[in-house]
N, C-alpha and C positions, 0 to 999 in steps of 0.2 A: 391563337385569337381568332383567326379567320374562320375556322370551323365553327366557333361559338356564334360568331356573327351570322354565318351562313345558315346555321340550324335555327337561330332565333328568327331570322328573316323569313325562312320557309314556314315556321310555325305561325308567325304573325299573318303572313299572306294567306295560309290555309284557313285560319280562324276567321279572318276578315271575309274571305270568299264564302265560307260556310254560313256566316251571318248575312251574306248578301249585301255587303256594304262596299262602296267605293272608298278609296283613300280619303277623299274629301268628306265623305259622310262620317267615316270613323274619326277623322280629325275634328269635325264639328262636335260630335258626341263627347269627345274626350277634351275638348277645349285645347287642342294642339293645332299647330299649323300643318297643312297638308304636306308641305315639304319635309316635315319631321317624319311622317309616316313613309313618304317616298324614300328618304335617306335610310331609314331602318330596314325597309324591304329590299333595298339595293346594297345592303352591307356597307354603306358608307359612314354609318354612325352606330356606336354602341349605346344601347339605352341605359339610362339611370334606373335605379331601383323604383323610384317614384313613378317613372314613365311606364315601367312594366306593370305596376299596380293599376295605374289609371287606364292603360290599354285593356287590361283584363276586365276591369269594371265596365268599360265601354262596350266590350265584346260579350258581356254578360257571361263570363267564364266562371266556373265554380271556384277556381283558384288561379292566382297568378302563375302557379307552377306549370299550368297547361301551356304557357308560352315558352317554357324552359325544357319541355319534353325532348329527350334525345341528346341533351347537352351534358357532357360528362367531363 
């Protein structure tokens, strides 16, 4: 489970950085609390499916699956 969280966290941070967004800015776009983004990126929380979809939309990804790359 830790490797799943670690890979998701890395993917989220990479896409957020590529988008040029702070944790707070992404949280605002997604109508989430900044703490939620922080917890996800620090592997302290696993995202719900709905959260993955919301984050992908906020990051303007082609598919939510981009946040799951490398997870097997």
